[in-house]
C-alpha positions as CSV (number, residue, x, y, z in Angstrom):
1,X,77.0,-20.8,-43.0
2,X,77.8,-17.7,-40.8
3,X,81.1,-16.1,-40.1
4,X,82.0,-13.6,-37.3
5,X,83.5,-10.6,-39.0
6,X,84.9,-7.2,-38.1
7,X,84.0,-4.0,-40.0
8,X,86.9,-1.6,-40.2
9,X,87.0,1.9,-41.6
10,X,90.1,2.0,-43.6
11,X,92.9,4.5,-42.8
12,X,96.0,2.3,-43.1
13,X,95.6,-1.5,-43.3
14,X,98.1,-4.3,-44.0
15,X,96.9,-7.7,-44.9
16,X,98.9,-10.7,-43.9
17,X,98.4,-13.8,-46.2
18,X,96.8,-16.6,-44.3
19,X,96.1,-19.8,-46.1
20,X,92.6,-18.6,-47.0
21,X,91.3,-15.2,-46.6
22,X,88.2,-13.3,-47.8
23,X,88.0,-9.6,-48.2
24,X,84.7,-7.9,-49.0
25,X,83.6,-4.3,-49.4
26,X,80.0,-4.4,-48.2
27,X,78.6,-1.1,-49.4
28,X,79.6,2.3,-51.0
29,X,81.5,3.4,-47.9
30,X,85.2,2.8,-47.5
31,X,84.8,-0.3,-45.4
32,X,86.2,-3.8,-45.3
33,X,85.0,-7.0,-43.9
34,X,87.9,-9.5,-43.2
35,X,87.1,-13.1,-42.8
36,X,89.8,-15.3,-41.5
37,X,90.0,-19.0,-42.3
38,X,88.8,-19.9,-38.8
39,X,85.2,-19.0,-38.1
40,X,85.5,-17.4,-34.8
41,X,88.3,-14.8,-34.9
42,X,89.8,-12.0,-36.8
43,X,93.5,-11.5,-37.1
44,X,94.6,-8.3,-35.3
45,X,98.4,-8.6,-35.2
46,X,99.0,-7.3,-38.7
47,X,96.8,-4.2,-38.3
48,X,98.3,-1.0,-36.7
49,X,96.3,-0.6,-33.5
50,X,96.4,3.3,-33.6
51,X,94.7,3.1,-37.1
52,X,91.7,0.8,-36.3
53,X,88.3,2.4,-36.0
54,X,85.7,-0.3,-35.1
55,X,82.2,0.6,-36.4
56,X,80.4,-2.6,-35.5
57,X,80.8,-6.4,-35.2
58,X,78.1,-8.4,-37.1
59,X,77.5,-11.6,-38.9
60,X,76.9,-12.1,-42.6
61,X,75.3,-14.8,-44.6
62,X,77.0,-16.4,-47.5
63,X,73.9,-15.7,-49.7
64,X,74.8,-12.0,-49.3
65,X,77.9,-12.5,-51.4
66,X,76.2,-13.3,-54.6
67,X,76.4,-9.9,-56.2
68,X,80.0,-9.1,-55.4
69,X,83.1,-9.3,-57.7
70,X,84.9,-12.5,-56.7
71,X,88.6,-13.2,-57.2
72,X,90.8,-16.1,-56.2
73,X,94.6,-15.7,-55.7
74,X,96.7,-18.8,-55.8
75,X,100.4,-18.9,-55.1
76,X,103.2,-21.1,-53.8
77,X,104.4,-19.4,-50.7
78,X,107.7,-21.2,-50.6
79,X,108.5,-20.0,-54.1
80,X,107.1,-16.5,-54.4
81,X,107.2,-15.4,-50.7
82,X,106.4,-11.7,-50.2
83,X,104.8,-11.3,-53.7
84,X,101.6,-13.0,-52.5
85,X,101.1,-10.6,-49.6
86,X,101.9,-7.6,-51.9
87,X,99.5,-8.8,-54.5
88,X,96.6,-9.1,-52.0
89,X,97.4,-5.5,-50.9
90,X,97.4,-4.3,-54.4
91,X,94.2,-5.9,-55.4
92,X,92.4,-4.8,-52.2
93,X,93.5,-1.2,-52.8
94,X,92.3,-1.2,-56.4
95,X,88.8,-2.6,-55.4
96,X,88.6,0.1,-52.6
97,X,89.4,2.7,-55.2
98,X,86.7,1.3,-57.5
99,X,84.3,1.5,-54.5
100,X,82.6,-1.8,-55.3
101,X,81.6,-4.9,-53.4
102,X,84.2,-7.6,-53.6
103,X,85.4,-10.9,-52.3
104,X,89.0,-12.1,-52.3
105,X,90.1,-15.6,-51.3
106,X,93.7,-16.8,-51.3
107,X,94.9,-20.4,-51.8
108,X,98.4,-21.3,-50.9
109,X,99.9,-24.3,-52.6
110,X,103.2,-24.0,-50.7
111,X,105.2,-25.2,-53.8
112,X,104.8,-25.9,-57.5
113,X,104.4,-29.7,-57.5
114,X,101.7,-31.3,-59.6
115,X,99.8,-32.5,-56.6
116,X,99.7,-29.2,-54.7
117,X,98.8,-27.2,-57.8
118,X,96.0,-29.5,-58.8
119,X,94.7,-29.5,-55.3
120,X,94.7,-25.8,-55.1
121,X,92.9,-25.4,-58.5
122,X,90.3,-27.9,-57.5
123,X,89.6,-26.0,-54.3
124,X,89.2,-22.8,-56.4
125,X,86.8,-24.6,-58.8
126,X,84.8,-26.0,-55.9
127,X,84.5,-22.4,-54.5
128,X,83.0,-21.2,-57.8
129,X,85.7,-18.6,-58.9
130,X,85.9,-17.6,-62.5
131,X,88.5,-14.9,-62.0
132,X,91.9,-16.1,-60.8
133,X,95.3,-14.5,-60.4
134,X,98.0,-17.1,-60.4
135,X,101.4,-16.2,-58.9
136,X,103.5,-19.0,-60.4
137,X,106.8,-19.3,-62.2
138,X,107.2,-21.1,-65.5
139,X,107.6,-24.3,-63.4
140,X,104.2,-23.9,-62.0
141,X,102.7,-22.8,-65.3
142,X,103.8,-26.1,-66.9
143,X,101.5,-27.9,-64.5
144,X,98.5,-25.5,-64.7
145,X,98.5,-25.6,-68.5
146,X,97.8,-29.3,-68.4
147,X,94.6,-28.8,-66.3
148,X,91.2,-28.2,-67.9
149,X,89.1,-25.1,-67.2
150,X,85.7,-23.8,-68.1
151,X,85.6,-21.3,-70.9
152,X,84.2,-18.8,-68.3
153,X,87.4,-19.0,-66.3
154,X,90.1,-16.4,-66.8
155,X,93.5,-16.8,-65.2
156,X,96.0,-13.9,-65.0
157,X,99.7,-14.7,-64.5
158,X,101.6,-11.6,-63.2
159,X,105.0,-13.2,-63.3
160,X,105.0,-14.6,-66.9
161,X,105.4,-12.9,-70.1
162,X,103.8,-14.4,-73.2
163,X,107.1,-14.7,-75.0
164,X,108.5,-16.9,-72.3
165,X,105.9,-19.7,-72.5
166,X,105.8,-22.4,-75.2
167,X,102.1,-23.2,-75.0
168,X,99.4,-20.6,-74.4
169,X,95.7,-20.8,-73.8
170,X,92.9,-18.5,-74.7
171,X,91.6,-18.0,-71.2
172,X,95.1,-17.4,-69.9
173,X,96.5,-13.7,-69.7
174,X,100.2,-13.2,-69.4
175,X,101.2,-10.1,-67.3
176,X,105.0,-10.4,-66.9
177,X,107.1,-7.6,-68.2
178,X,109.3,-8.2,-71.3
179,X,112.9,-8.2,-70.3
180,X,113.7,-8.9,-74.0
181,X,112.1,-5.5,-74.9
182,X,114.0,-3.8,-72.2
183,X,117.3,-5.3,-73.2
184,X,116.7,-4.5,-76.9
185,X,115.8,-0.9,-76.0
186,X,118.9,-0.5,-73.8
187,X,121.2,-2.0,-76.4
188,X,120.1,0.8,-78.8
189,X,122.6,2.8,-76.7
190,X,125.4,0.3,-77.2
191,X,128.7,1.1,-78.9
192,X,129.1,-2.5,-79.8
193,X,131.7,-3.3,-77.1
194,X,129.4,-5.3,-74.8
195,X,130.2,-6.5,-71.4
196,X,127.7,-8.0,-68.9
197,X,127.7,-8.7,-65.2
198,X,125.2,-11.1,-63.9
199,X,124.4,-13.3,-60.8
200,X,123.9,-17.1,-60.9
201,X,120.3,-17.2,-59.7
202,X,116.9,-17.7,-61.4
203,X,116.5,-14.1,-62.7
204,X,120.2,-13.6,-63.3
205,X,120.4,-16.7,-65.5
206,X,117.2,-15.7,-67.3
207,X,118.6,-12.3,-68.2
208,X,121.9,-13.8,-69.2
209,X,120.1,-16.1,-71.6
210,X,118.1,-13.3,-73.1
211,X,121.3,-11.1,-73.4
212,X,123.4,-13.9,-75.1
213,X,120.5,-14.8,-77.5
214,X,119.9,-11.2,-78.6
215,X,123.2,-9.4,-78.4
216,X,126.1,-9.6,-80.8
217,X,129.7,-8.7,-80.1
218,X,129.9,-9.7,-76.5
219,X,133.4,-9.1,-75.2
220,X,132.9,-10.9,-71.8
221,X,130.3,-12.0,-69.3
222,X,131.3,-11.7,-65.7
223,X,129.7,-13.8,-62.9
224,X,129.1,-11.9,-59.7
225,X,129.1,-14.4,-56.8
226,X,126.4,-14.1,-54.2
227,X,129.1,-13.7,-51.5
228,X,132.9,-13.3,-51.1
229,X,133.4,-11.4,-54.4
230,X,136.8,-10.2,-55.5
231,X,135.6,-6.9,-56.9
232,X,139.1,-5.9,-57.8
233,X,139.4,-8.8,-60.1
234,X,135.9,-8.2,-61.5
235,X,136.2,-4.4,-62.1
236,X,140.0,-3.8,-62.6
237,X,139.8,-4.8,-66.2
238,X,140.9,-2.5,-69.0
239,X,138.2,-3.9,-71.3
240,X,135.6,-1.9,-69.3
241,X,137.0,1.4,-70.7
242,X,134.9,2.7,-73.6
243,X,132.5,-0.2,-73.2
244,X,128.8,-0.7,-72.9
245,X,128.2,-2.5,-69.6
246,X,125.0,-4.3,-68.8
247,X,124.3,-4.9,-65.1
248,X,121.9,-7.9,-64.6
249,X,122.6,-7.8,-60.9
250,X,120.8,-7.1,-57.6
251,X,120.5,-3.6,-56.2
252,X,123.2,-4.3,-53.7
253,X,125.6,-5.8,-56.2
254,X,124.9,-3.1,-58.7
255,X,125.6,-0.3,-56.2
256,X,128.9,-1.9,-55.3
257,X,130.0,-2.4,-58.9
258,X,129.1,1.2,-59.8
259,X,131.2,2.5,-57.0
260,X,134.1,0.1,-57.8
261,X,134.1,1.2,-61.4
262,X,134.7,4.8,-60.3
263,X,137.1,3.7,-57.6
264,X,139.4,1.9,-60.1
265,X,139.0,4.8,-62.6
266,X,137.3,2.8,-65.3
267,X,135.4,4.8,-67.9
268,X,132.7,2.9,-69.7
269,X,130.8,4.8,-72.3
270,X,127.5,3.7,-70.7
271,X,126.3,1.4,-67.9
272,X,122.8,-0.1,-68.5
273,X,120.3,-2.0,-66.4
274,X,116.8,-3.4,-66.7
275,X,113.8,-3.1,-64.3
276,X,115.8,-5.1,-61.9
277,X,117.5,-1.9,-60.5
278,X,114.7,0.6,-61.0
279,X,114.4,1.3,-57.3
280,X,115.1,4.5,-55.3
281,X,117.1,2.3,-52.9
282,X,119.9,2.2,-55.5
283,X,120.1,6.0,-55.4
284,X,120.5,6.0,-51.6
285,X,123.3,3.4,-51.9
286,X,125.4,5.2,-54.4
287,X,126.8,8.6,-55.1
288,X,125.8,10.8,-58.0
289,X,129.3,10.4,-59.5
290,X,128.8,6.6,-59.5
291,X,125.8,7.0,-61.8
292,X,126.9,9.6,-64.3
293,X,126.6,7.2,-67.2
294,X,124.0,4.9,-65.7
295,X,120.7,4.3,-67.7
296,X,117.8,2.0,-66.9
297,X,114.8,0.7,-68.6
298,X,111.4,0.9,-66.9
299,X,108.1,-0.6,-68.1
300,X,105.8,0.7,-65.3
301,X,103.5,3.5,-66.5
302,X,101.9,6.2,-64.4
303,X,98.6,5.7,-62.8
304,X,95.9,7.8,-61.0
305,X,97.4,9.7,-58.1
306,X,94.5,8.9,-55.8
307,X,95.0,5.2,-56.6
308,X,98.7,5.4,-55.8
309,X,97.8,7.0,-52.5
310,X,95.5,4.2,-51.6
311,X,98.1,1.7,-52.7
312,X,100.6,3.3,-50.4
313,X,98.2,3.3,-47.5
314,X,98.0,-0.5,-47.8
315,X,101.7,-1.0,-48.3
316,X,101.7,-1.6,-52.0
317,X,104.1,0.3,-54.2
318,X,103.1,0.4,-57.9
319,X,105.6,3.1,-58.9
320,X,108.7,0.9,-58.6
321,X,107.5,-2.7,-58.0
322,X,106.7,-4.2,-61.3
323,X,105.0,-7.3,-59.8
324,X,102.5,-5.0,-57.9
325,X,102.0,-3.1,-61.1
326,X,101.4,-6.3,-63.1
327,X,98.9,-7.5,-60.3
328,X,97.1,-4.1,-60.7
329,X,96.8,-4.7,-64.4
330,X,95.5,-8.1,-63.8
331,X,92.7,-7.2,-61.4
332,X,91.8,-4.2,-63.6
333,X,91.5,-6.5,-66.6
334,X,89.5,-9.1,-64.8
335,X,87.3,-6.5,-63.1
336,X,86.0,-4.6,-66.2
337,X,88.5,-5.0,-69.0
338,X,89.9,-1.5,-68.3
339,X,86.8,0.2,-69.6
340,X,87.6,3.3,-67.5
341,X,91.1,3.6,-69.2
342,X,92.6,3.7,-65.7
343,X,95.7,1.8,-66.7
344,X,97.8,3.1,-69.7
345,X,99.4,-0.2,-70.3
346,X,97.4,-2.0,-72.9
347,X,96.2,-5.7,-72.9
348,X,95.6,-7.1,-76.4
349,X,94.1,-10.6,-76.5
350,X,95.9,-12.4,-73.7
351,X,99.1,-10.4,-73.7
352,X,100.0,-7.3,-71.6
353,X,102.0,-5.0,-73.9
354,X,104.5,-3.2,-71.8
355,X,106.4,-0.3,-73.5
356,X,109.7,0.2,-71.7
357,X,111.2,3.7,-71.5
358,X,114.7,4.9,-70.7
359,X,115.6,6.6,-67.4
360,X,118.6,8.4,-66.0
361,X,119.2,9.2,-62.3
362,X,119.5,12.5,-60.7
363,X,120.7,13.3,-57.2
364,X,117.4,12.2,-55.6
365,X,115.3,10.3,-58.2
366,X,115.0,8.7,-61.6
367,X,114.1,10.9,-64.5
368,X,112.7,9.8,-67.8
369,X,114.9,10.5,-70.9
370,X,112.8,12.4,-73.4
């Protein structure tokens, strides 16, 4: 079967996630062949027109793909949204950095129902993929774990930490960061007077559960509503003085709470947060004085600068976005088991071993606490 394709010399390229997409590096030059789901057109609308250099248009036989690294990405678009697009960009940038031939195909299940996931996995099996990255939550994982796979198949789950799943499989690799490790590290700074702010959503409730199950001497837990908050009621509380506050809230909510703590002249001993708020956007939303006692945990380790540059050119941030970083670990593990030692974060067996570190904020950035 033949496909009409476009060869593009990469400067900056942004891949939109169609239902199925193949990306191949055809030789040792920095080139990409993009094959859209339809057989007679290439999608131009996501590519900056001033960055496109067309070398040639040609056809390629399926038989020519036999010696390339092949990877399937399966995801429920209605659940994970932008993560799928970012994951494709991250994986593409990594394989360009490795300068090897590759093929990527994406499979959108839309949701995490039994039927949609089973159908998506069957399509992957029919296409002959042994390396799979599965962007599912624990709900989707519960369906996948019931399916049978060849011993040659390896599936990497960027969003799931091994400690969060009840049943594991030898050919599954769990790449989610450990919020338990982060909260435990942060609590080493606690004075024992513990207060938490959280939001009533999937991640907020997850962090609340970890906090409640691992922390003693909790003074109070405050629910930050998604809208119409009475911040005076939340923050104008004398119990906040000389306390250890944990903010399991979004960047926007965290920035408001930090500013309000200062506005109401409350003086907690320390304000803590997980990876959830390790983002430079928080610095731009707050003043230095708001963050004088603010400390975060971060599990993302440094990588090769050239790799980071290629990631940036394809719109993938691996310095602050832990899902992108987890996806990078996944493709690196499936590609060559990290033989080049490119990634510092270790994978032992089927578990990614993140080691969180503490950071404080300066006027313009986050700085690791030595």
